C-alpha positions, 0 to 999 in steps of 0.5 A: 270601437276604434282608437280614434274615439278615445281621448288623445292621451287616455284610452278608455277601460273598455277599449283597453279590455278589447285590446287585451282580448284581441291580442290574446286571440291573435297571439294564440292563433298565430302561435298555433298556426306558425309554431305549435303545429310544427312538432305535430306534423314534423314526421309526415313532412319529413316523410313526404319531402324525403328528408331527415327530421333534423332538416325539417326542424331546422326550419324553426331555426331559420324562422328564429334567426329571421325574426331576430334580424327583423326585430330592430326595423320592426321596433323602429316602425312601432315607435314611430307609427304604432302597430295597426298597419304593421301587425295587420300586414304581419298577419297577412304575411303569416297567413300567406307563409302558412299557405306556402308551407302547405304546398312545399315540395322540397327543403328549400321551399320549406325554409323560404316559407319559414323565413317569412314566418319568422318575419310575420312573428316579429311583426304580429306576435308577442314583441309587437303586442308588448310594444303596443300594450306599453304605449296603450296602457298606464304604467300601473296597468301594464303588467296586468295586461301583459300577464292576461295576454300571455296567460291566455295564449300560453294556456291555449297553445298547450291545450290545442295539441290534441285538436291539432293531432286530430286534424292531422290524422283526419285531413293530413298535414297540408290540409291542416295548414290550409285550414290554419292559414284561413283561420289566421287571416280571417281573425288576426287581420281584422282583429289588428285593424279593429283594436290596435290604436291608429298611427295618430292615436299612437303619436298622441299617446307617445307625446304625453309619455316619457322615455329614454332615447334609443342611443342613450339607453344603449349607453346605460349600464342597466341596459347591458345588465338586462341584455345579459340577463334575458339573453342568458336565460333564453339560451339556457332554456332553449338548449334544455327544452330541445335536449331534455328528452334525449338526456332523460332517455340516455339516463335510463328513463322510459320513453313514456317518462322522458316524453311526459316529464317536459309537461312540467315545464308547461304547467309551471309556465302557466302556474307562474303566470297565474300567480303573478296575475292574482298577485297583481302589483303586490309583487315587484317584478325585478326581484321576482324575476331574479328569483325565478331565474335562480330557481331555474339555474339550480334546477338545471344544476341539480338535475344530473343528481336526480338520477332515475327519481321521477319526483326529483326529476320533475322538480328540476324540470319544473324549475325551468318552466318557472323561469320561462313563465316569468321571463316572458312577462318580465322582459317587456315589463322591466324594460318599460320600467327602466326606459319608459315608453317613447322608444320602448319597441326599439330598446326591446328589439335591441335585446330581442336580436341577441336573444334570438341568436342565443335561442338558435345557437345554444341548442347546438352548443348543448348538443355538442357538449352532450350528457350532463355537461350541457346542464351545467352550462345551461344552469350556469347561464340561468344563474348569471341571468339572476345575478345580472338583475340584482343591481336593478332591484330597488332602482327607481323606475320610469314607470314609478315616476309616471305613476307619481306624476299621474296621481299628482 
C-alpha cells in the first residue's frame, strides 16, 4: 500500500489507518531513542565523561534550541513537498546521531550529537507527523488521527522506563544506545518510506484543499492569540516539570514522595487524551483547551498552599498533566481549524520556534526565582494561555467550511 494507489484527492480508510499506526510506532521509537533514554543514563554518562549532571542535562537544551531553529525550514519543505523523503531522512539522521551519542568521549561531542538529535526530532516526530496528518485526512478525521498517535506514543514512552533501566544495567549506556539506534533505523526509515504520502500525492491533496497563506496568517489577530496561548503554556509546564522535584524536597517531602508525585503528570496526560479519544467530535477543542490551561494555572498557583498534604499536592501536580495532555493535541488541531491545510506546516513552525525558546528559557527563569515564586509565574503563564484562547471560541473555522463543502 502506497500513497500513489489512492485517488488524487482522497486517501482510503485503510491507508489512513496504516498511516496513523506507522506514525504511532515511529514516534514512539524516536522519542524513546532520542529523548526518554537520557534521564535513565544521565548519571553514568556524567560519570564516564567526568562532568556534572547539569552539563549533561544541558544537551537536551541544545536539542530543543536546534529543533526550534529548524522548524521553519522544515515546515516550508513539508508544505511544498510533503513528508516522505524529509521524515525518512530525519530518521536516518536520528539513528546516526544516537549512534554518535553512544561513542562520545567529551562534552562537546555530546552537544554535537544532541544538535543533530534536535534536527532529527524536527524532521521526523510530532511536528512533521501532524503536518502530514492534517493534509492526509479530512477535517472531521483530523483530531481522531492526532489523538490516536499521541495516545499510543505517550503511553508507550511512559511504560518503557523499566525496560530502559534494565537495558542500561545489563548492557551499559553505550551498548543500550547502539541497540536503540539500530531499532530506530530499521523501523522508522522503512515505515516513513512506506506509509507517508509521496510528493505527488501530497501536492494532489493540497490542490483540493484550502488554507491561509503564511504571510497572511501572520497578519491575523488569531495567529498571535494562538502564539501567546501555546508559548505561555509550554513555558509554564517546562519550568514546572524541571523544578517540581526540587521544590517538593525543599517543602519537606521525602525523596520517595518527591520523585513519585510527578507520575501524576503522566497519568493525567494519558487520561486526558483517552477522554478526548472517547469523546471524539462531541467536544469542541478550543474551549476544552482553554479550560485545561486554566486548570493547569490554578493548580500551579494553589500548589504552595498544599503544604505537606500529599492528596492536595497530587491534585495540583495532576492539573499540569491535564494541560500538557490536551495542549499537545490542541496545537495542531486548532491551527488547522483556523488556517487550513495548504500552509499548515509553515504556520505551525512559526509557533514552534518561540515555543521551543520558551521551553528552553523558562526553566532558567524558574530556577532563578526559586521557591514558590516560580509557581506563581508558571501558574500566571498558564492562565494567560487560557485567556488568549477565549476570543477564538465559537469562531467559524476553516475546517468547518471544508466539512460543509464536502457534505454538499
